[in-house]
Structures are given as C-alpha cells and as structure tokens.
N, C-alpha and C positions, 0 to 999 in steps of 0.2 A: 439299061435304064438308069437314069441318075436318081439319086436320093432326093426326096422333097426337102425344102428348107426346114430347119429346126424352128418352127414358128413360135412355139411357146417360149423356148429359150431366147430367141431373138426379141420377142415382145417384152418379156420380163427385163432383159438386159437394157433394152432401149428405154424402158420406163425408168429404171434406176438411173441411167445416164442423163435422161431429161430432168429428173429431179435434182440431180447434182448440178446441172447447168442452171436450172431455175434458182437453186440455192446460191450459186456463184453470182447471179444477177442480183439477188436480194442483198447479198453481202456488198456488192459494188454500190448499190443504191444507199445502203446504210452508211458506207464510208463517205459518200458524197453528201450526206446529211438529208437525204430523202427518206420519206416514210418507207418502211419495208414490210408491208403486210404479207402473210403467208399466201401461197397460191389460192387456197380455199377462201381466205379473207378477200383476196383480190377478185375472185369470182363473185363474191357477194357484192362488192362495190360496183363491178361491171353490170350485174343484173339490176341493182338499184338505180344505176345511172339511166337505165332504159325503163325500168318499172318501179319508180320510187313508191314506197308504201306497200311493196309486195308482202304477201303473208309468209310466215315461216315455212309453211308447206310448199308454197310456190318456189321459194328459194332452195329448198331441199330438192325439189323436182328439177329445177334448172341446173343445179350443180351436181345431180346424180348422187346425192348424199342421203343417208338415212335421216328421217325427221328428227330422231333423237340426238343426232350429231349437231343439228342446227342450233340448238339452244345454247350449248356451250361456246360454239363459234361465235354467235351473235353477242353473247355475254362478254366475251373477251374484246369484241369490237366496240361494244358500248363502253368499256373501261378505257378505251383509247379515244372515246368521243367521235368515232367515225360513223356510228349509226345510233339510232334511238328506236326503241321498241315500245309500242303502245297497243293496248287491247282494242279490238274492233268495237265500234259503236253499236254494231248490229248483233255481235256475239262475243261476249267477254272471253270465251275460250280461244278465240282466234286472235293471234297477235300479228300486227303489221310492223314492218321494219322500214325505217326512213333514213335516207342518206343525210348526214350532217355536214356542215361546212368543212370540218377537218377531213372528213372522208372524201368529199368532193374535191378537195385540194390535192389529194393523192392521184387522182385519175390521170392527169397528164403525164406524170412520170411512169405510171403503170402502163399506159398506152405505149409509151416510148420503149419501155422494157419489153412489152409483148411484141412489139415490131422487131426488136433485135433478135428475140427468140424465134419468132416465125421466120425471119429472114435466114437464120442459121439452119432451121429445120428444112427450109425449102431447097437449100444447097443448089446443085446444078441439075436437079430433076426437072423434066419437061412438065408442062401442064397436064398432059395425058397421063404421065406416070403418077403425078400427084393425085389425079382424080381416081386412079386405080387404088392407090394407098388409102385415100379417104373412104372409098366404097368398101374396102376390105375392113377397115377399122369400124366403120358403121355396122358392118355385118357382125363383127366380134361383139359390139355393144348389145346386140339383140339376142346373143346366145342365151338360152335359158328362159326367154321371154314367153315361149309357147310350150305346150306339152306334146309337141310332135314326136 
C-alpha cells in the first residue's frame, strides 16, 4: 500500500510559494509604475467593484478575515485614497466602504495580474482535475465549521 500524500506539508508549501509568486507580480507592477496593493487590499477593491458601499463586516466575510483586521486594512487604503469609509445613515456603528477613483483606476492592472497568476496556477491540468482540486480546497475551508 502506498503512503498518502503529505497534504499539510504540500498545502503549506504551496501557500508560501503562491505568496512569493504574488509578491513577484506586485514587484513587477511597482516597477512598471502601476499601483501595487497587497493581496488583501486587492481583494477589498475587487469586492467593492461588485458591491460598492459594502459594510466592513461584509468585506471581512467576503475576504475570510477577522472583522478586527478590516479596520487597519481599510485605514491604510484610505491613506492611499483608494477607498473612503462613512458611517451608515441608519446605524452610526456600521461603516460602509466606497471605492474611490484612485482605487477604481487600479482594477484593470489587478485583473491583468490576476489573470497571469490564474493562468500559471492552471498549468496543464485538465478541467476535471481542477474541479477536484477546487472541491478539495473548498472542503479544507469548511474544516472546523461544525462540531461533528
């Protein structure tokens, strides 16, 4: 009987390599004079492009981040004039985040970079193989969600 794959090691190693690859893409964009938001900042911009005015809680949920992490992330993005944050008219405790022109201007380059990254990730895998990988990763995301 063959040994099962070392999934934890492979997943951790793949995550580190992916972060390195993304960092190299960011550096390439910075050298080309394009804006180079972090992966988390890029995620905020992508969510706001679809749901402008999303609440901080919605952004945290969409990016799978702790709500406490969103405040600093959005604050750094406000300093870059990529987003603006305003209190809700219905509940002053709820803050909405709005995409600003400088943030919107970053989206075409971010989409292009995301395309390059996704193309590299797809490699020569078949659609069926990729569906299996996606299904497994979605399974991993749900670990610990229930008390089974």
